PDB file of N, CA, C, O and CB in Angstrom:
ATOM      1  N   MET A   1       0.861  -1.155  -0.004  1.00  0.00           N
ATOM      2  CA  MET A   1      -0.026   0.026   0.025  1.00  0.00           C
ATOM      3  C   MET A   1       0.875   1.204   0.061  1.00  0.00           C
ATOM      4  O   MET A   1       1.696   1.382   0.960  1.00  0.00           O
ATOM      5  CB  MET A   1      -1.020   0.025   1.251  1.00  0.00           C
ATOM      6  N   SER A   2       0.678   2.080  -1.043  1.00  0.00           N
ATOM      7  CA  SER A   2       1.552   3.308  -1.091  1.00  0.00           C
ATOM      8  C   SER A   2       0.859   4.521  -0.488  1.00  0.00           C
ATOM      9  O   SER A   2      -0.368   4.589  -0.412  1.00  0.00           O
ATOM     10  CB  SER A   2       1.956   3.636  -2.559  1.00  0.00           C
ATOM     11  N   ARG A   3       1.677   5.474  -0.063  1.00  0.00           N
ATOM     12  CA  ARG A   3       1.236   6.639   0.513  1.00  0.00           C
ATOM     13  C   ARG A   3       1.092   7.618  -0.494  1.00  0.00           C
ATOM     14  O   ARG A   3       1.939   7.632  -1.387  1.00  0.00           O
ATOM     15  CB  ARG A   3       2.074   7.078   1.538  1.00  0.00           C
ATOM     16  N   ARG A   4       0.130   8.476  -0.513  1.00  0.00           N
ATOM     17  CA  ARG A   4       0.055   9.637  -1.488  1.00  0.00           C
ATOM     18  C   ARG A   4       0.996  10.656  -1.028  1.00  0.00           C
ATOM     19  O   ARG A   4       0.993  11.045   0.140  1.00  0.00           O
ATOM     20  CB  ARG A   4      -1.388  10.260  -1.610  1.00  0.00           C
ATOM     21  N   ARG A   5       1.850  11.126  -1.969  1.00  0.00           N
ATOM     22  CA  ARG A   5       2.812  12.070  -1.601  1.00  0.00           C
ATOM     23  C   ARG A   5       2.725  13.223  -2.655  1.00  0.00           C
ATOM     24  O   ARG A   5       2.461  13.025  -3.841  1.00  0.00           O
ATOM     25  CB  ARG A   5       4.234  11.410  -1.517  1.00  0.00           C
ATOM     26  N   GLY A   6       2.982  14.490  -2.084  1.00  0.00           N
ATOM     27  CA  GLY A   6       3.090  15.622  -2.924  1.00  0.00           C
ATOM     28  C   GLY A   6       1.659  16.226  -3.244  1.00  0.00           C
ATOM     29  O   GLY A   6       1.493  16.803  -4.319  1.00  0.00           O
ATOM     30  N   VAL A   7       0.695  16.114  -2.398  1.00  0.00           N
ATOM     31  CA  VAL A   7      -0.578  16.611  -2.603  1.00  0.00           C
ATOM     32  C   VAL A   7      -0.524  18.124  -2.558  1.00  0.00           C
ATOM     33  O   VAL A   7      -1.051  18.817  -3.428  1.00  0.00           O
ATOM     34  CB  VAL A   7      -1.525  16.049  -1.606  1.00  0.00           C
ATOM     35  N   MET A   8       0.121  18.607  -1.530  1.00  0.00           N
ATOM     36  CA  MET A   8       0.330  20.104  -1.400  1.00  0.00           C
ATOM     37  C   MET A   8       1.803  20.436  -1.752  1.00  0.00           C
ATOM     38  O   MET A   8       2.711  19.731  -1.312  1.00  0.00           O
ATOM     39  CB  MET A   8      -0.014  20.621   0.110  1.00  0.00           C
ATOM     40  N   SER A   9       2.048  21.533  -2.564  1.00  0.00           N
ATOM     41  CA  SER A   9       3.386  21.888  -2.824  1.00  0.00           C
ATOM     42  C   SER A   9       4.108  22.416  -1.511  1.00  0.00           C
ATOM     43  O   SER A   9       3.511  22.839  -0.522  1.00  0.00           O
ATOM     44  CB  SER A   9       3.404  22.937  -3.944  1.00  0.00           C
ATOM     45  N   ASP A  10       5.309  22.337  -1.636  1.00  0.00           N
ATOM     46  CA  ASP A  10       6.174  22.834  -0.519  1.00  0.00           C
ATOM     47  C   ASP A  10       5.924  24.298  -0.340  1.00  0.00           C
ATOM     48  O   ASP A  10       5.851  24.752   0.802  1.00  0.00           O
ATOM     49  CB  ASP A  10       7.704  22.577  -0.792  1.00  0.00           C
ATOM     50  N   GLN A  11       5.787  25.073  -1.391  1.00  0.00           N
ATOM     51  CA  GLN A  11       5.552  26.502  -1.279  1.00  0.00           C
ATOM     52  C   GLN A  11       4.220  26.810  -0.496  1.00  0.00           C
ATOM     53  O   GLN A  11       4.153  27.673   0.379  1.00  0.00           O
ATOM     54  CB  GLN A  11       5.506  27.127  -2.706  1.00  0.00           C
ATOM     55  N   PHE A  12       3.144  26.000  -0.906  1.00  0.00           N
ATOM     56  CA  PHE A  12       1.919  26.187  -0.315  1.00  0.00           C
ATOM     57  C   PHE A  12       1.884  25.815   1.228  1.00  0.00           C
ATOM     58  O   PHE A  12       1.199  26.438   2.039  1.00  0.00           O
ATOM     59  CB  PHE A  12       0.945  25.404  -1.084  1.00  0.00           C
ATOM     60  N   LYS A  13       2.663  24.773   1.537  1.00  0.00           N
ATOM     61  CA  LYS A  13       2.753  24.342   2.924  1.00  0.00           C
ATOM     62  C   LYS A  13       3.507  25.421   3.777  1.00  0.00           C
ATOM     63  O   LYS A  13       3.170  25.671   4.934  1.00  0.00           O
ATOM     64  CB  LYS A  13       3.483  22.949   3.005  1.00  0.00           C
ATOM     65  N   GLU A  14       4.525  26.034   3.149  1.00  0.00           N
ATOM     66  CA  GLU A  14       5.332  27.054   3.822  1.00  0.00           C
ATOM     67  C   GLU A  14       4.395  28.363   4.024  1.00  0.00           C
ATOM     68  O   GLU A  14       4.491  29.055   5.038  1.00  0.00           O
ATOM     69  CB  GLU A  14       6.691  27.388   2.922  1.00  0.00           C
ATOM     70  N   GLU A  15       3.560  28.623   3.067  1.00  0.00           N
ATOM     71  CA  GLU A  15       2.655  29.736   3.127  1.00  0.00           C
ATOM     72  C   GLU A  15       1.577  29.535   4.288  1.00  0.00           C
ATOM     73  O   GLU A  15       1.182  30.463   4.994  1.00  0.00           O
ATOM     74  CB  GLU A  15       1.964  29.903   1.729  1.00  0.00           C
ATOM     75  N   LEU A  16       1.188  28.335   4.391  1.00  0.00           N
ATOM     76  CA  LEU A  16       0.260  27.975   5.494  1.00  0.00           C
ATOM     77  C   LEU A  16       0.902  28.044   6.858  1.00  0.00           C
ATOM     78  O   LEU A  16       0.314  28.488   7.844  1.00  0.00           O
ATOM     79  CB  LEU A  16      -0.285  26.583   5.286  1.00  0.00           C
ATOM     80  N   ALA A  17       2.166  27.570   6.867  1.00  0.00           N
ATOM     81  CA  ALA A  17       2.879  27.587   8.104  1.00  0.00           C
ATOM     82  C   ALA A  17       3.193  29.046   8.599  1.00  0.00           C
ATOM     83  O   ALA A  17       3.252  29.321   9.798  1.00  0.00           O
ATOM     84  CB  ALA A  17       4.162  26.786   7.936  1.00  0.00           C
ATOM     85  N   LYS A  18       3.372  29.874   7.691  1.00  0.00           N
ATOM     86  CA  LYS A  18       3.617  31.340   7.999  1.00  0.00           C
ATOM     87  C   LYS A  18       2.308  31.935   8.460  1.00  0.00           C
ATOM     88  O   LYS A  18       2.292  32.673   9.446  1.00  0.00           O
ATOM     89  CB  LYS A  18       4.178  32.152   6.722  1.00  0.00           C
ATOM     90  N   GLU A  19       1.157  31.633   7.757  1.00  0.00           N
ATOM     91  CA  GLU A  19      -0.092  32.128   8.172  1.00  0.00           C
ATOM     92  C   GLU A  19      -0.435  31.612   9.642  1.00  0.00           C
ATOM     93  O   GLU A  19      -0.877  32.404  10.475  1.00  0.00           O
ATOM     94  CB  GLU A  19      -1.165  31.701   7.139  1.00  0.00           C
ATOM     95  N   LEU A  20      -0.245  30.406   9.910  1.00  0.00           N
ATOM     96  CA  LEU A  20      -0.603  29.819  11.173  1.00  0.00           C
ATOM     97  C   LEU A  20       0.343  29.978  12.208  1.00  0.00           C
ATOM     98  O   LEU A  20       0.035  29.561  13.325  1.00  0.00           O
ATOM     99  CB  LEU A  20      -0.847  28.487  11.040  1.00  0.00           C
ATOM    100  N   GLY A  21       1.555  30.565  12.012  1.00  0.00           N
ATOM    101  CA  GLY A  21       2.561  30.908  13.057  1.00  0.00           C
ATOM    102  C   GLY A  21       3.555  29.878  13.433  1.00  0.00           C
ATOM    103  O   GLY A  21       4.084  30.014  14.537  1.00  0.00           O
ATOM    104  N   PHE A  22       3.900  28.860  12.689  1.00  0.00           N
ATOM    105  CA  PHE A  22       4.807  27.964  13.146  1.00  0.00           C
ATOM    106  C   PHE A  22       5.967  27.708  12.087  1.00  0.00           C
ATOM    107  O   PHE A  22       6.674  26.701  12.125  1.00  0.00           O
ATOM    108  CB  PHE A  22       4.074  26.725  13.506  1.00  0.00           C
ATOM    109  N   TYR A  23       6.083  28.627  11.225  1.00  0.00           N
ATOM    110  CA  TYR A  23       7.094  28.600  10.206  1.00  0.00           C
ATOM    111  C   TYR A  23       8.441  28.461  10.645  1.00  0.00           C
ATOM    112  O   TYR A  23       9.243  27.727  10.067  1.00  0.00           O
ATOM    113  CB  TYR A  23       7.030  29.719   9.451  1.00  0.00           C
ATOM    114  N   ASP A  24       8.755  29.240  11.792  1.00  0.00           N
ATOM    115  CA  ASP A  24      10.108  29.205  12.399  1.00  0.00           C
ATOM    116  C   ASP A  24      10.429  27.817  12.856  1.00  0.00           C
ATOM    117  O   ASP A  24      11.598  27.441  12.775  1.00  0.00           O
ATOM    118  CB  ASP A  24      10.220  30.182  13.585  1.00  0.00           C
ATOM    119  N   THR A  25       9.554  27.060  13.302  1.00  0.00           N
ATOM    120  CA  THR A  25       9.820  25.636  13.748  1.00  0.00           C
ATOM    121  C   THR A  25      10.117  24.824  12.476  1.00  0.00           C
ATOM    122  O   THR A  25      11.035  24.004  12.468  1.00  0.00           O
ATOM    123  CB  THR A  25       8.544  24.993  14.567  1.00  0.00           C
ATOM    124  N   VAL A  26       9.312  25.059  11.363  1.00  0.00           N
ATOM    125  CA  VAL A  26       9.641  24.352  10.092  1.00  0.00           C
ATOM    126  C   VAL A  26      11.114  24.663   9.655  1.00  0.00           C
ATOM    127  O   VAL A  26      11.891  23.755   9.360  1.00  0.00           O
ATOM    128  CB  VAL A  26       8.620  24.791   8.940  1.00  0.00           C
ATOM    129  N   LYS A  27      11.443  25.908   9.629  1.00  0.00           N
ATOM    130  CA  LYS A  27      12.768  26.247   9.227  1.00  0.00           C
ATOM    131  C   LYS A  27      13.918  25.624  10.175  1.00  0.00           C
ATOM    132  O   LYS A  27      14.964  25.185   9.696  1.00  0.00           O
ATOM    133  CB  LYS A  27      12.857  27.778   9.195  1.00  0.00           C
ATOM    134  N   LYS A  28      13.664  25.621  11.438  1.00  0.00           N
ATOM    135  CA  LYS A  28      14.788  25.224  12.344  1.00  0.00           C
ATOM    136  C   LYS A  28      14.794  23.709  12.360  1.00  0.00           C
ATOM    137  O   LYS A  28      15.876  23.131  12.260  1.00  0.00           O
ATOM    138  CB  LYS A  28      14.627  25.825  13.841  1.00  0.00           C
ATOM    139  N   GLU A  29      13.612  22.988  12.485  1.00  0.00           N
ATOM    140  CA  GLU A  29      13.646  21.477  12.670  1.00  0.00           C
ATOM    141  C   GLU A  29      13.048  20.683  11.531  1.00  0.00           C
ATOM    142  O   GLU A  29      13.105  19.454  11.564  1.00  0.00           O
ATOM    143  CB  GLU A  29      12.900  21.089  13.935  1.00  0.00           C
ATOM    144  N   GLY A  30      12.453  21.348  10.482  1.00  0.00           N
ATOM    145  CA  GLY A  30      11.866  20.719   9.479  1.00  0.00           C
ATOM    146  C   GLY A  30      10.435  20.319   9.666  1.00  0.00           C
ATOM    147  O   GLY A  30       9.886  20.621  10.726  1.00  0.00           O
ATOM    148  N   TRP A  31       9.837  19.726   8.822  1.00  0.00           N
ATOM    149  CA  TRP A  31       8.295  19.271   8.943  1.00  0.00           C
ATOM    150  C   TRP A  31       8.107  18.284  10.091  1.00  0.00           C
ATOM    151  O   TRP A  31       7.059  18.232  10.735  1.00  0.00           O
ATOM    152  CB  TRP A  31       7.754  18.529   7.553  1.00  0.00           C
ATOM    153  N   GLY A  32       9.085  17.559  10.307  1.00  0.00           N
ATOM    154  CA  GLY A  32       9.031  16.591  11.511  1.00  0.00           C
ATOM    155  C   GLY A  32       9.047  17.209  12.872  1.00  0.00           C
ATOM    156  O   GLY A  32       8.803  16.561  13.890  1.00  0.00           O
ATOM    157  N   GLY A  33       9.347  18.500  12.859  1.00  0.00           N
ATOM    158  CA  GLY A  33       9.492  19.213  14.183  1.00  0.00           C
ATOM    159  C   GLY A  33       8.139  19.929  14.713  1.00  0.00           C
ATOM    160  O   GLY A  33       8.018  20.438  15.828  1.00  0.00           O
ATOM    161  N   ILE A  34       7.111  19.872  13.672  1.00  0.00           N
ATOM    162  CA  ILE A  34       5.764  20.544  14.111  1.00  0.00           C
ATOM    163  C   ILE A  34       4.958  19.610  14.907  1.00  0.00           C
ATOM    164  O   ILE A  34       5.026  18.391  14.743  1.00  0.00           O
ATOM    165  CB  ILE A  34       4.884  21.013  12.881  1.00  0.00           C
ATOM    166  N   ARG A  35       4.183  20.188  15.785  1.00  0.00           N
ATOM    167  CA  ARG A  35       3.191  19.493  16.466  1.00  0.00           C
ATOM    168  C   ARG A  35       2.115  18.912  15.620  1.00  0.00           C
ATOM    169  O   ARG A  35       1.862  19.372  14.507  1.00  0.00           O
ATOM    170  CB  ARG A  35       2.636  20.327  17.410  1.00  0.00           C
ATOM    171  N   SER A  36       1.456  17.864  16.160  1.00  0.00           N
ATOM    172  CA  SER A  36       0.353  17.111  15.365  1.00  0.00           C
ATOM    173  C   SER A  36      -0.812  18.130  15.259  1.00  0.00           C
ATOM    174  O   SER A  36      -1.542  18.168  14.268  1.00  0.00           O
ATOM    175  CB  SER A  36      -0.161  15.662  16.137  1.00  0.00           C
ATOM    176  N   ARG A  37      -0.961  19.001  16.388  1.00  0.00           N
ATOM    177  CA  ARG A  37      -2.019  19.959  16.255  1.00  0.00           C
ATOM    178  C   ARG A  37      -1.821  20.993  15.187  1.00  0.00           C
ATOM    179  O   ARG A  37      -2.773  21.435  14.543  1.00  0.00           O
ATOM    180  CB  ARG A  37      -2.210  20.617  17.505  1.00  0.00           C
ATOM    181  N   ASP A  38      -0.533  21.391  14.996  1.00  0.00           N
ATOM    182  CA  ASP A  38      -0.277  22.336  13.871  1.00  0.00           C
ATOM    183  C   ASP A  38      -0.493  21.670  12.550  1.00  0.00           C
ATOM    184  O   ASP A  38      -1.012  22.271  11.609  1.00  0.00           O
ATOM    185  CB  ASP A  38       1.149  22.895  13.928  1.00  0.00           C
ATOM    186  N   ALA A  39      -0.090  20.417  12.480  1.00  0.00           N
ATOM    187  CA  ALA A  39      -0.259  19.712  11.120  1.00  0.00           C
ATOM    188  C   ALA A  39      -1.735  19.647  10.885  1.00  0.00           C
ATOM    189  O   ALA A  39      -2.162  19.894   9.757  1.00  0.00           O
ATOM    190  CB  ALA A  39       0.399  18.199  11.075  1.00  0.00           C
ATOM    191  N   GLY A  40      -2.512  19.347  11.818  1.00  0.00           N
ATOM    192  CA  GLY A  40      -4.051  19.231  11.655  1.00  0.00           C
ATOM    193  C   GLY A  40      -4.539  20.598  11.249  1.00  0.00           C
ATOM    194  O   GLY A  40      -5.269  20.728  10.267  1.00  0.00           O
ATOM    195  N   ASN A  41      -4.176  21.551  11.936  1.00  0.00           N
ATOM    196  CA  ASN A  41      -4.635  22.943  11.603  1.00  0.00           C
ATOM    197  C   ASN A  41      -4.142  23.351  10.211  1.00  0.00           C
ATOM    198  O   ASN A  41      -4.826  24.131   9.548  1.00  0.00           O
ATOM    199  CB  ASN A  41      -4.112  23.982  12.676  1.00  0.00           C
ATOM    200  N   MET A  42      -3.088  22.905   9.774  1.00  0.00           N
ATOM    201  CA  MET A  42      -2.624  23.248   8.395  1.00  0.00           C
ATOM    202  C   MET A  42      -3.540  22.531   7.434  1.00  0.00           C
ATOM    203  O   MET A  42      -4.052  23.177   6.520  1.00  0.00           O
ATOM    204  CB  MET A  42      -1.098  22.835   8.142  1.00  0.00           C
ATOM    205  N   VAL A  43      -3.766  21.333   7.564  1.00  0.00           N
ATOM    206  CA  VAL A  43      -4.740  20.538   6.649  1.00  0.00           C
ATOM    207  C   VAL A  43      -6.129  21.120   6.656  1.00  0.00           C
ATOM    208  O   VAL A  43      -6.783  21.198   5.616  1.00  0.00           O
ATOM    209  CB  VAL A  43      -4.850  19.027   7.099  1.00  0.00           C
ATOM    210  N   LYS A  44      -6.596  21.538   7.852  1.00  0.00           N
ATOM    211  CA  LYS A  44      -7.959  22.096   7.921  1.00  0.00           C
ATOM    212  C   LYS A  44      -7.926  23.431   7.165  1.00  0.00           C
ATOM    213  O   LYS A  44      -8.898  23.746   6.478  1.00  0.00           O
ATOM    214  CB  LYS A  44      -8.450  22.290   9.439  1.00  0.00           C
ATOM    215  N   ARG A  45      -6.895  24.200   7.256  1.00  0.00           N
ATOM    216  CA  ARG A  45      -6.828  25.481   6.539  1.00  0.00           C
ATOM    217  C   ARG A  45      -6.808  25.292   5.062  1.00  0.00           C
ATOM    218  O   ARG A  45      -7.423  26.048   4.310  1.00  0.00           O
ATOM    219  CB  ARG A  45      -5.620  26.262   6.952  1.00  0.00           C
ATOM    220  N   ALA A  46      -6.025  24.177   4.605  1.00  0.00           N
ATOM    221  CA  ALA A  46      -5.849  23.906   3.210  1.00  0.00           C
ATOM    222  C   ALA A  46      -7.195  23.416   2.639  1.00  0.00           C
ATOM    223  O   ALA A  46      -7.504  23.698   1.482  1.00  0.00           O
ATOM    224  CB  ALA A  46      -4.713  22.865   2.990  1.00  0.00           C
ATOM    225  N   ILE A  47      -7.972  22.710   3.412  1.00  0.00           N
ATOM    226  CA  ILE A  47      -9.421  22.283   3.025  1.00  0.00           C
ATOM    227  C   ILE A  47     -10.268  23.494   2.806  1.00  0.00           C
ATOM    228  O   ILE A  47     -10.920  23.630   1.771  1.00  0.00           O
ATOM    229  CB  ILE A  47     -10.113  21.380   4.157  1.00  0.00           C
ATOM    230  N   GLU A  48     -10.263  24.488   3.892  1.00  0.00           N
ATOM    231  CA  GLU A  48     -10.976  25.648   3.809  1.00  0.00           C
ATOM    232  C   GLU A  48     -10.677  26.408   2.437  1.00  0.00           C
ATOM    233  O   GLU A  48     -11.600  26.809   1.728  1.00  0.00           O
ATOM    234  CB  GLU A  48     -10.651  26.481   5.021  1.00  0.00           C
ATOM    235  N   ILE A  49      -9.482  26.563   2.140  1.00  0.00           N
ATOM    236  CA  ILE A  49      -8.987  27.317   0.988  1.00  0.00           C
ATOM    237  C   ILE A  49      -9.555  26.591  -0.332  1.00  0.00           C
ATOM    238  O   ILE A  49     -10.115  27.225  -1.226  1.00  0.00           O
ATOM    239  CB  ILE A  49      -7.331  27.374   1.006  1.00  0.00           C
ATOM    240  N   ALA A  50      -9.362  25.239  -0.362  1.00  0.00           N
ATOM    241  CA  ALA A  50      -9.873  24.476  -1.496  1.00  0.00           C
ATOM    242  C   ALA A  50     -11.399  24.727  -1.610  1.00  0.00           C
ATOM    243  O   ALA A  50     -11.913  25.055  -2.679  1.00  0.00           O
ATOM    244  CB  ALA A  50      -9.554  22.933  -1.324  1.00  0.00           C
ATOM    245  N   GLN A  51     -12.077  24.564  -0.501  1.00  0.00           N
ATOM    246  CA  GLN A  51     -13.535  24.884  -0.726  1.00  0.00           C
ATOM    247  C   GLN A  51     -13.931  26.350  -1.105  1.00  0.00           C
ATOM    248  O   GLN A  51     -14.931  26.587  -1.783  1.00  0.00           O
ATOM    249  CB  GLN A  51     -14.271  24.542   0.524  1.00  0.00           C
ATOM    250  N   GLU A  52     -13.177  27.223  -0.678  1.00  0.00           N
ATOM    251  CA  GLU A  52     -13.371  28.636  -1.125  1.00  0.00           C
ATOM    252  C   GLU A  52     -13.127  28.724  -2.658  1.00  0.00           C
ATOM    253  O   GLU A  52     -13.902  29.382  -3.352  1.00  0.00           O
ATOM    254  CB  GLU A  52     -12.373  29.628  -0.340  1.00  0.00           C
ATOM    255  N   HIS A  53     -12.118  28.105  -3.171  1.00  0.00           N
ATOM    256  CA  HIS A  53     -11.794  28.150  -4.611  1.00  0.00           C
ATOM    257  C   HIS A  53     -12.848  27.316  -5.443  1.00  0.00           C
ATOM    258  O   HIS A  53     -13.117  27.630  -6.603  1.00  0.00           O
ATOM    259  CB  HIS A  53     -10.318  27.585  -4.849  1.00  0.00           C
ATOM    260  N   ALA A  54     -13.448  26.214  -4.792  1.00  0.00           N
ATOM    261  CA  ALA A  54     -14.303  25.463  -5.544  1.00  0.00           C
ATOM    262  C   ALA A  54     -15.750  26.172  -5.729  1.00  0.00           C
ATOM    263  O   ALA A  54     -16.521  25.845  -6.631  1.00  0.00           O
ATOM    264  CB  ALA A  54     -14.399  24.110  -4.885  1.00  0.00           C
ATOM    265  N   LYS A  55     -16.011  27.108  -4.840  1.00  0.00           N
ATOM    266  CA  LYS A  55     -17.193  27.864  -4.897  1.00  0.00           C
ATOM    267  C   LYS A  55     -17.207  28.907  -5.955  1.00  0.00           C
ATOM    268  O   LYS A  55     -18.270  29.334  -6.405  1.00  0.00           O
ATOM    269  CB  LYS A  55     -17.426  28.457  -3.645  1.00  0.00           C
ATOM    270  N   LYS A  56     -16.044  29.326  -6.360  1.00  0.00           N
ATOM    271  CA  LYS A  56     -15.954  30.377  -7.396  1.00  0.00           C
ATOM    272  C   LYS A  56     -16.195  29.794  -8.872  1.00  0.00           C
ATOM    273  O   LYS A  56     -16.153  30.544  -9.847  1.00  0.00           O
ATOM    274  CB  LYS A  56     -14.518  31.066  -7.304  1.00  0.00           C
TER     275      LYS A  56
END
């Protein structure tokens, strides 16, 4: 069973991290350094953005 990779671009993930306030952690420790709560909030925000674009 393979995992889906690359659904969100790195640039988009970095923009979300900046918006949500944990970009410094990403830069210092990489994506593995963020809390699961932050990862969940990032996915939640990405879904919100996708839904906004789908309405247009």
